[in-house]
C-alpha positions as CSV (number, residue, x, y, z in Angstrom):
1,M,27.3,23.5,-4.8
2,T,25.8,24.5,-1.4
3,Y,22.3,23.8,-0.2
4,S,22.5,25.3,3.3
5,A,19.4,27.5,2.5
6,G,17.6,24.6,1.0
7,A,17.2,22.6,-2.2
8,A,14.5,21.8,-4.8
9,W,13.8,18.8,-7.0
10,M,12.5,19.9,-10.4
11,D,12.5,18.1,-13.8
12,G,14.5,15.2,-12.4
13,K,17.4,17.1,-10.8
14,V,18.3,18.7,-7.5
15,I,19.1,22.5,-7.6
16,P,19.5,25.2,-5.0
17,V,16.1,26.3,-3.8
18,S,16.9,29.9,-4.9
19,E,17.0,28.6,-8.5
20,A,13.6,26.9,-8.4
21,K,11.0,28.5,-10.8
22,I,7.6,27.9,-12.2
23,S,5.9,29.7,-15.1
24,V,3.9,32.8,-14.4
25,F,1.1,31.1,-16.4
26,D,1.0,28.0,-14.2
27,W,-2.5,27.5,-12.8
28,G,-1.0,26.5,-9.5
29,L,0.0,30.2,-9.2
30,T,-2.8,31.9,-11.1
31,R,-5.7,29.8,-9.8
32,S,-4.4,28.0,-6.7
33,D,-5.1,24.8,-8.7
34,I,-2.5,22.8,-6.8
35,T,-2.1,20.4,-3.9
36,Y,0.9,19.8,-1.7
37,D,2.0,17.9,1.4
38,V,4.7,18.5,3.9
39,V,6.8,15.9,5.7
40,H,9.6,16.6,8.1
41,V,13.0,15.1,8.6
42,W,14.3,15.0,12.1
43,E,17.9,14.1,13.0
44,G,18.5,12.4,9.7
45,A,15.3,10.5,9.2
46,F,11.9,11.1,7.7
47,F,9.0,10.8,10.2
48,R,5.9,9.0,8.9
49,L,6.8,9.5,5.3
50,E,4.4,6.7,4.1
51,D,1.5,8.4,5.8
52,Y,2.3,11.7,4.1
53,L,2.6,10.0,0.7
54,D,-0.8,8.3,1.3
55,R,-2.5,11.6,1.8
56,F,-0.6,13.3,-1.1
57,M,-1.7,10.5,-3.5
58,V,-5.3,10.8,-2.4
59,S,-5.2,14.6,-2.8
60,M,-3.9,14.3,-6.4
61,D,-6.6,11.8,-7.2
62,K,-9.4,14.0,-5.8
63,L,-8.1,16.9,-7.9
64,R,-7.6,14.8,-11.0
65,L,-3.9,15.6,-11.1
66,D,-1.6,13.3,-13.0
67,V,2.1,14.3,-12.8
68,G,3.3,11.3,-14.7
69,M,5.2,9.8,-11.7
70,T,4.4,6.7,-9.6
71,R,4.3,6.8,-5.8
72,A,7.7,5.1,-5.7
73,E,9.2,7.7,-8.1
74,I,7.8,10.6,-6.0
75,K,9.3,9.0,-2.8
76,A,12.6,8.5,-4.6
77,A,12.7,12.1,-5.6
78,L,12.1,13.2,-2.0
79,V,14.8,10.9,-0.7
80,E,17.2,12.2,-3.4
81,L,16.3,15.8,-2.5
82,V,17.1,15.5,1.2
83,A,20.1,13.2,0.7
84,T,21.6,15.7,-1.7
85,S,20.8,18.8,0.4
86,G,22.6,17.4,3.4
87,L,19.9,18.8,5.7
88,K,19.6,16.6,8.9
89,S,16.4,18.3,10.1
90,A,14.2,19.7,7.4
91,Y,10.8,20.8,6.3
92,V,10.1,19.0,3.0
93,S,7.3,19.9,0.6
94,M,6.0,17.8,-2.3
95,V,3.8,19.7,-4.8
96,A,1.5,18.7,-7.7
97,S,0.4,21.6,-9.9
98,R,-2.2,21.8,-12.7
99,G,0.6,23.5,-14.8
100,T,0.6,25.7,-17.8
101,P,-2.2,25.5,-20.4
102,Q,-1.1,24.0,-23.7
103,V,-3.5,26.4,-25.4
104,P,-3.2,30.0,-24.2
105,G,-6.4,31.4,-22.7
106,T,-8.1,28.1,-22.4
107,R,-10.5,27.5,-19.5
108,D,-10.3,23.7,-19.9
109,P,-8.3,22.2,-17.0
110,R,-7.7,19.1,-19.1
111,A,-5.6,21.2,-21.4
112,C,-2.8,21.8,-18.8
113,T,0.4,19.8,-18.3
114,N,0.4,18.7,-14.7
115,H,3.8,18.6,-13.0
116,F,5.5,17.6,-9.8
117,Y,8.2,19.4,-7.8
118,A,9.6,19.4,-4.3
119,W,11.7,21.5,-2.0
120,A,13.4,21.2,1.3
121,V,14.6,23.9,3.7
122,P,16.0,23.8,7.3
123,F,13.4,22.7,9.8
124,I,10.6,25.2,10.3
125,W,8.6,25.8,13.5
126,V,5.1,27.1,12.6
127,I,4.9,28.4,16.1
128,P,8.4,29.7,17.2
129,Q,10.2,27.6,19.8
130,E,10.3,30.5,22.3
131,V,6.6,30.9,22.0
132,A,6.0,27.2,22.4
133,Q,8.1,27.1,25.6
134,R,5.9,29.8,27.3
135,G,2.7,28.5,25.6
136,A,1.1,30.1,22.6
137,H,-1.5,32.8,22.9
138,I,-4.2,32.4,20.3
139,S,-7.4,34.1,19.3
140,V,-10.6,32.5,18.0
141,E,-11.7,34.4,14.9
142,E,-15.4,35.1,15.2
143,N,-16.0,37.6,12.3
144,L,-14.5,35.3,9.6
145,R,-15.5,31.7,9.0
146,R,-13.5,28.9,7.6
147,I,-14.2,28.1,3.9
148,P,-16.9,25.5,4.0
149,P,-16.1,21.9,3.0
150,H,-18.7,21.9,0.2
151,S,-16.7,24.8,-1.4
152,V,-13.1,23.6,-0.9
153,D,-12.4,20.2,0.5
154,P,-10.2,20.8,3.6
155,T,-8.9,17.2,3.6
156,V,-7.0,18.0,0.4
157,K,-4.0,20.1,1.4
158,N,-4.3,23.4,-0.5
159,Y,-3.2,27.0,-0.8
160,H,-6.7,28.5,-0.4
161,W,-5.6,30.6,2.5
162,G,-7.7,33.8,2.1
163,D,-9.7,33.1,5.3
164,M,-6.5,32.1,7.2
165,T,-4.5,35.1,6.1
166,A,-7.3,37.6,7.0
167,A,-7.7,35.9,10.4
168,L,-4.0,36.0,11.0
169,F,-3.9,39.8,10.4
170,N,-6.6,40.3,13.0
171,A,-4.9,38.0,15.5
172,L,-1.4,39.5,15.1
173,D,-2.7,43.1,15.1
174,A,-4.4,42.3,18.5
175,G,-1.2,40.9,20.0
176,Y,-1.8,37.1,19.6
177,D,0.6,34.6,18.3
178,T,-1.8,32.9,15.9
179,T,-5.5,32.1,15.4
180,V,-8.2,29.4,15.1
181,L,-11.2,29.7,12.8
182,L,-14.8,28.5,13.4
183,D,-17.0,26.9,10.7
184,T,-20.3,28.3,9.6
185,D,-22.1,26.4,12.4
186,G,-19.8,28.0,15.0
187,Y,-17.6,24.9,15.7
188,V,-13.8,25.0,16.0
189,T,-12.0,23.9,12.9
190,E,-8.2,24.6,12.6
191,G,-5.5,27.3,12.5
192,P,-3.0,28.4,9.8
193,G,-0.9,25.3,9.4
194,F,-2.1,23.3,12.5
195,N,-4.8,21.2,14.0
196,I,-6.2,22.0,17.4
197,F,-7.0,20.0,20.5
198,A,-8.8,20.7,23.7
199,V,-8.6,18.8,27.0
200,I,-12.0,18.8,28.7
201,D,-12.7,16.8,31.9
202,G,-9.6,14.7,31.2
203,K,-10.6,13.8,27.7
204,V,-8.6,14.9,24.6
205,L,-10.9,16.3,22.0
206,T,-10.2,17.4,18.4
207,P,-12.6,18.6,15.7
208,R,-14.1,15.9,13.5
209,S,-14.7,17.9,10.4
210,G,-13.9,21.1,8.6
211,M,-10.2,20.7,8.7
212,L,-7.2,18.9,7.3
213,E,-6.8,15.4,8.8
214,G,-3.2,16.1,9.8
215,I,-0.6,13.4,10.2
216,S,0.5,15.0,13.5
217,R,-3.1,15.0,14.6
218,K,-3.2,11.3,13.7
219,T,0.0,10.8,15.8
220,V,-1.5,12.5,18.8
221,L,-4.6,10.3,18.6
222,E,-2.5,7.2,18.4
223,I,-0.4,8.4,21.4
224,C,-3.6,8.9,23.4
225,A,-4.7,5.4,22.6
226,D,-1.2,4.0,23.5
227,L,-1.1,5.9,26.8
228,G,-4.7,5.1,27.7
229,I,-5.8,8.8,27.6
230,P,-9.5,9.2,26.6
231,C,-9.8,10.9,23.2
232,A,-12.4,11.6,20.6
233,Q,-13.0,13.4,17.3
234,T,-16.1,15.6,17.8
235,D,-17.7,19.0,17.3
236,I,-16.3,21.6,19.7
237,S,-18.3,24.7,20.3
238,L,-16.7,28.0,21.1
239,D,-18.0,28.0,24.7
240,E,-16.6,24.5,25.2
241,F,-13.3,25.5,23.7
242,L,-13.0,28.6,25.9
243,S,-13.7,26.5,29.1
244,A,-11.2,23.8,28.3
245,D,-8.7,22.7,30.9
246,E,-5.9,22.6,28.3
247,V,-5.5,23.5,24.7
248,F,-2.7,22.6,22.2
249,T,-1.9,22.6,18.5
250,A,-0.4,19.9,16.4
251,T,1.6,20.4,13.2
252,T,4.3,18.7,11.0
253,A,6.4,21.8,11.6
254,G,6.9,21.6,15.3
255,G,4.6,18.8,16.6
256,P,2.3,19.5,19.6
257,V,2.5,23.0,21.0
258,P,1.0,24.1,24.3
259,V,-1.5,26.9,24.3
260,T,-1.8,28.9,27.5
261,R,-4.1,31.7,26.5
262,V,-7.2,31.7,24.3
263,N,-8.7,35.1,23.7
264,K,-8.8,36.7,27.2
265,T,-8.9,33.3,29.0
266,I,-5.7,32.1,30.8
267,L,-5.5,28.3,30.9
268,G,-3.9,26.4,33.8
269,N,-2.4,29.3,35.6
270,D,-0.6,30.3,32.3
271,A,1.4,27.1,32.3
272,V,1.6,24.0,30.2
273,G,-1.0,21.4,31.2
274,P,0.0,17.9,32.4
275,I,-1.7,16.0,29.6
276,T,-0.2,18.3,27.0
277,A,3.3,17.9,28.5
278,R,2.9,14.1,28.5
279,L,1.8,14.0,24.9
280,L,4.5,16.4,23.8
281,K,7.3,14.2,25.3
282,T,5.9,11.1,23.8
283,Y,5.5,12.6,20.4
284,W,9.3,13.4,20.2
285,D,10.1,10.0,21.8
286,W,8.3,8.3,18.9
287,H,10.8,9.8,16.5
288,N,13.1,7.0,17.7
289,R,10.7,4.3,16.5
290,D,12.0,2.3,13.6
291,D,8.4,1.6,12.3
292,L,7.7,5.3,12.0
293,T,11.0,6.6,10.6
294,E,13.1,6.1,7.5
295,K,16.8,6.9,7.9
296,I,18.5,8.9,5.0
297,T,21.8,7.9,3.5
298,Y,23.4,11.3,2.7
299,V,25.4,11.9,-0.5
């Protein structure tokens, strides 16, 4: 059996990803009543797997999802999935869904059978490598606003992407690579699949609220502390963002990515900034740290 296109773990076994299926009645599909998390494997090792599991377990708890598996069993399923797939560098998703109602037509979320599944595919770059090399061109969406935290908790990784998808259409139609949304107060939040950073007066800044608290974001903040680069989590206005010296994104699927254009503003003579370059190099260097990686024994 080949898993070159990817593999899935469902009901206790690993299958080709093309065979993975869920019910059309599953509330994860019909109501987006679901949470997930994504960890990456790089050159045969998970990167910060325990941190991703921490967040996944908290997300399930916040949504009152019980998939009938312990943390250790979920981790074992992920390890089995990747080891069986043979993928040396992969994008690995763990998912907990509300599931299918036991009573057709019920509106009671307690009447659903929650379940876990996972899948792995060859490593994905949220922002393509060729774009990252020249620096991404992003727009700041001003006509749409990020779903407010009092409606959908952004710290729980979710599929509520109506705002993100609409903003992406606007950005792509206008010739940008991707986009960033503001919150209802006009502060920068995040983009589709990534956190955002701005370097202002030598200090690395990232939004403090209204977005997923990314593990790659956490890694960047730790790198800043390790290298002695001033950093802070704070509100960033649109004017501050547009006047930044450097801007970059951070995501599990690709790490830090330089941004060289924001709206019509060209940053740093259209080149990668020095602080961004330093953080980017260190991020990938940290993939060799034994305390942050878990090597996989392949089947």
